[in-house]
VOPAGU-2260 file (C-alpha; in pm, 1 decimal, decimal comma):
REM VOPAGU-2260
SITE   aa  ch    i         X         Y         Z
SITE  MET   A    0    9723,5    9503,0    7678,1
SITE  ALA   A    1   10051,0    9668,5    7582,8
SITE  THR   A    2   10038,7    9893,8    7886,5
SITE  HIS   A    3    9989,1    9591,6    8117,8
SITE  GLN   A    4   10289,5    9419,3    7958,6
SITE  ALA   A    5   10504,4    9731,7    8009,0
SITE  ILE   A    6   10393,9    9759,2    8378,2
SITE  VAL   A    7   10457,2    9399,3    8451,3
SITE  SER   A    8   10792,5    9412,5    8276,8
SITE  LEU   A    9   10882,4    9728,2    8475,6
SITE  MET   A   10   10795,4    9557,4    8798,5
SITE  GLU   A   11   11017,6    9257,8    8703,6
SITE  GLU   A   12   11305,6    9494,4    8613,5
SITE  LEU   A   13   11271,8    9674,4    8947,0
SITE  GLN   A   14   11266,7    9340,1    9127,5
SITE  ALA   A   15   11578,9    9232,5    8943,0
SITE  ILE   A   16   11757,2    9559,9    9042,6
SITE  ASP   A   17   11676,1    9485,6    9408,5
SITE  TRP   A   18   11786,9    9124,7    9386,8
SITE  TYR   A   19   12126,5    9222,0    9229,1
SITE  ARG   A   20   12173,5    9497,9    9482,1
SITE  GLN   A   21   12110,3    9256,7    9771,6
SITE  ARG   A   22   12348,6    9004,6    9620,8
SITE  ALA   A   23   12615,7    9260,9    9562,6
SITE  ASP   A   24   12582,2    9401,3    9908,1
SITE  ASP   A   25   12633,6    9050,7   10061,4
SITE  CYS   A   26   12914,6    8950,5    9822,4
SITE  ASP   A   27   13270,0    8921,8    9958,1
SITE  ASP   A   28   13429,7    8856,5    9615,7
SITE  VAL   A   29   13531,8    9178,0    9453,4
SITE  GLN   A   30   13505,4    9059,4    9096,7
SITE  LEU   A   31   13173,6    8893,1    9145,5
SITE  LYS   A   32   13042,9    9210,5    9319,8
SITE  GLU   A   33   13147,7    9413,4    9011,3
SITE  VAL   A   34   12955,3    9169,5    8791,7
SITE  LEU   A   35   12647,1    9185,2    9008,6
SITE  VAL   A   36   12653,7    9563,2    9006,4
SITE  HIS   A   37   12705,4    9575,2    8634,4
SITE  ASN   A   38   12397,9    9353,2    8593,9
SITE  MET   A   39   12201,5    9572,6    8828,1
SITE  ASN   A   40   12283,2    9881,6    8613,5
SITE  ASP   A   41   12171,2    9687,2    8306,1
SITE  GLU   A   42   11833,4    9627,1    8471,0
SITE  MET   A   43   11813,7    9998,2    8547,9
SITE  GLU   A   44   11858,0   10066,6    8181,6
SITE  HIS   A   45   11574,3    9832,5    8097,3
SITE  ALA   A   46   11354,0    9995,3    8363,8
SITE  ALA   A   47   11425,7   10343,1    8226,1
SITE  MET   A   48   11333,6   10231,3    7875,1
SITE  LEU   A   49   11000,5   10098,6    8003,5
SITE  ILE   A   50   10934,1   10416,1    8199,2
SITE  GLU   A   51   10988,9   10609,3    7878,1
SITE  TRP   A   52   10760,9   10385,9    7689,7
SITE  LEU   A   53   10497,5   10448,4    7948,7
SITE  ARG   A   54   10551,5   10823,8    7928,3
SITE  ARG   A   55   10505,5   10818,2    7559,0
SITE  ASN   A   56   10200,7   10602,8    7563,9
SITE  VAL   A   57   10004,6   10675,1    7878,8
SITE  GLY   A   58    9900,1   11032,8    7914,4
SITE  GLU   A   59    9831,7   11025,3    8292,3
SITE  PHE   A   60   10172,8   10859,1    8350,6
SITE  ALA   A   61   10339,4   11136,4    8150,0
SITE  ALA   A   62   10149,7   11396,4    8349,8
SITE  GLN   A   63   10271,1   11246,6    8682,3
SITE  LEU   A   64   10629,9   11221,8    8562,8
SITE  ASP   A   65   10614,0   11590,3    8455,4
SITE  LYS   A   66   10470,8   11683,8    8799,3
SITE  PHE   A   67   10739,4   11513,0    9002,2
SITE  LEU   A   68   11059,0   11448,1    8800,8
SITE  GLY   A   69   11336,3   11709,6    8820,9
SITE  VAL   A   70   11138,8   11925,0    9050,6
SITE  ASP   A   71   11304,0   12084,0    9357,3
SITE  GLY   A   72   11141,2   12073,2    9693,8
SITE  SER   A   73   10921,6   11818,7    9867,7
SITE  ILE   A   74   10806,1   11515,1    9668,9
SITE  ALA   A   75   10495,7   11490,9    9885,2
């Protein structure tokens, strides 16, 4: 159950990042754009925390991160 909660929360954080980015990209007010980008970055922090929780608690997730993160060359 905890893994499901983490995955759903990660999906929501990624969606929020996308929403804030879209809003910031379309915003003409400089100060509001700064607030939206700040909020987007906060959501990235939350997503990173969830990814780290998944890495620590789901062995196959950790194996896939080890396989692809920080590796030079083709991702595919």
